[in-house]
C-alpha positions in Angstrom: 18.0 13.0 5.2 14.6 11.6 6.2 14.2 7.8 6.2 11.0 6.0 5.3 10.5 2.3 5.8 8.5 0.6 3.1 7.0 -2.8 3.9 6.1 -4.7 0.8 3.2 -7.2 0.2 4.4 -10.7 -0.5 2.0 -10.8 -3.5 3.1 -12.7 -6.6 1.9 -10.0 -9.0 3.8 -7.0 -10.4 1.7 -4.5 -8.5 3.8 -4.4 -5.4 7.0 -4.0 -7.4 5.4 -1.1 -9.3 4.2 0.6 -6.1 7.7 0.3 -4.7 9.3 1.8 -7.9 6.9 4.7 -7.6 7.7 5.2 -3.9 11.4 5.1 -4.6 11.1 7.6 -7.4 9.2 10.0 -5.2 11.6 9.5 -2.3 14.6 10.2 -4.6 13.0 13.5 -5.8 12.2 14.5 -2.1 15.8 13.4 -1.1 14.5 10.8 1.3 16.1 7.5 2.0 13.5 4.7 1.3 14.4 1.4 3.0 12.4 -1.7 2.1 13.3 -4.5 4.5 13.3 -7.9 2.9 11.9 -9.4 6.0 8.1 -9.9 6.2 6.3 -7.4 8.5 5.9 -9.3 11.8 5.5 -7.9 15.3 8.8 -9.4 16.5 10.9 -7.6 13.9 9.0 -4.3 13.7 10.3 -2.8 16.9 13.8 -3.9 16.0 13.6 -2.3 12.5 12.1 0.9 14.0 14.9 1.2 16.6 17.6 0.5 13.9 16.4 2.8 11.1 14.6 5.5 13.3 12.2 6.2 10.4 10.5 9.5 9.9 7.6 7.6 8.2 6.4 4.1 7.3 4.5 2.8 4.3 2.7 -0.5 4.7 1.6 -2.1 1.4 -1.8 -3.7 1.9 -3.2 -7.1 2.3 -4.4 -9.3 5.2 -0.8 -10.4 5.8 0.1 -7.1 7.4 -2.9 -6.7 9.6 -1.5 -9.4 11.8 0.8 -6.7 13.3 -1.0 -4.5 15.7 -0.9 -1.1 13.9 -0.4 0.6 17.3 3.1 -0.9 17.2 4.0 1.8 14.8 4.0 4.2 17.8 3.7 7.8 16.7 5.5 7.5 13.4 3.4 8.8 10.5 2.2 5.7 8.7 0.5 5.3 5.3 -1.4 2.0 4.7 -1.9 1.2 1.0 -4.9 -0.9 0.0 -6.0 -1.7 3.5 -7.6 -0.1 6.6 -6.4 -1.6 9.9 -9.2 -2.3 12.4 -7.3 -0.2 15.0 -5.2 2.3 13.1 -2.3 4.1 14.9 -2.6 7.7 15.9 -0.7 9.2 12.9 -1.9 7.3 9.9 -3.4 7.7 6.4 -5.0 4.9 4.5 -5.0 4.9 0.7 -7.8 2.7 -0.5 -9.1 1.8 -3.9 -12.7 2.8 -4.6 -13.8 0.0 -6.9 -17.3 1.5 -7.6 -15.9 5.0 -8.5 -13.1 3.4 -10.7 -15.7 1.3 -12.5 -18.0 4.2 -13.0 -15.2 6.4 -14.4 -14.1 3.6 -16.7 -17.7 3.0 -17.9 -18.1 6.7 -18.7 -14.9 6.8 -20.7 -15.6 3.6 -22.5 -19.1 4.8 -23.4 -17.6 7.8 -25.1 -16.1 5.4 -27.7 -19.5 4.7 -29.1 -19.2 0.9 -28.7 -22.2 -0.8 -27.1 -20.7 -3.9 -25.5 -17.9 -4.3 -23.0 -16.4 -7.0 -20.9 -14.6 -7.0 -17.6 -11.9 -9.5 -17.0 -11.1 -9.7 -13.3 -7.8 -10.5 -11.8 -7.8 -14.2 -10.8 -9.0 -14.8 -7.2 -11.3 -13.0 -4.8 -10.0 -9.4 -4.7 -11.8 -6.4 -3.3 -11.1 -4.4 -6.4 -12.9 -6.9 -8.6 -16.2 -6.2 -6.9 
């Protein structure tokens, strides 16, 4: 059975929990073991966790908090970064980023099909890239 480590963002919103639920659902269907350590992603613990779990892949949920770890510490393990792009990504990585402009354009096209002429955008509180 393949093992995937999933490092969660410490965000106070429901989004990280929903992403983890989706990842667990996919892992169950693929018959993978998804392990989400409760410890924050820090360089001192990463090597220890990799040695213990011997993961076949790693998922790092985004945010500035996780960029503090040098992504090269993931060695050659395939790694997916959600909602971030490290400055120096590891060799085997994929980054899944939100394209705010494309999402806004798609939403606008769909909303305009309703025939209404006025719309409002209510951003998530704080300064978030996806509110741009």
